[in-house]
C-alpha positions in Angstrom: 40.6 15.0 4.8 38.0 15.5 2.1 35.5 13.6 -0.1 34.6 14.1 -3.7 32.7 12.1 -6.3 34.1 9.8 -9.0 32.7 12.0 -11.7 34.4 15.1 -10.5 37.4 14.9 -12.9 38.6 18.5 -12.3 38.5 18.1 -8.6 40.3 14.8 -8.7 43.0 16.3 -10.9 43.4 19.4 -8.6 43.6 17.3 -5.4 46.2 15.0 -7.0 48.3 17.9 -8.2 48.1 19.5 -4.7 49.6 16.4 -3.1 46.4 14.8 -1.6 46.5 11.0 -1.4 43.6 8.6 -1.6 42.5 7.0 1.7 39.7 4.5 2.6 36.3 6.1 2.7 35.4 7.3 6.2 32.3 8.2 8.2 29.2 8.8 6.2 31.1 7.8 3.0 32.0 4.3 4.0 30.5 1.8 1.5 29.6 4.5 -1.1 31.0 3.4 -4.4 30.7 6.9 -6.0 32.7 8.6 -3.2 36.5 9.0 -3.0 38.2 10.3 0.1 41.6 12.0 0.3 43.9 13.5 2.8 46.8 15.9 2.6 49.6 15.0 5.0 51.0 18.1 6.8 54.5 18.6 7.9 57.6 16.8 7.0 
């Protein structure tokens, strides 16, 4: 799981290409509109 900002276009593109999927904001990032959280499912 990771967090990045909405203005980090290069990071968003990289994570999307790498197979990360968007998840609800967690922990400290809950309720922060400028934060986006992702996870990368492992395994098959």
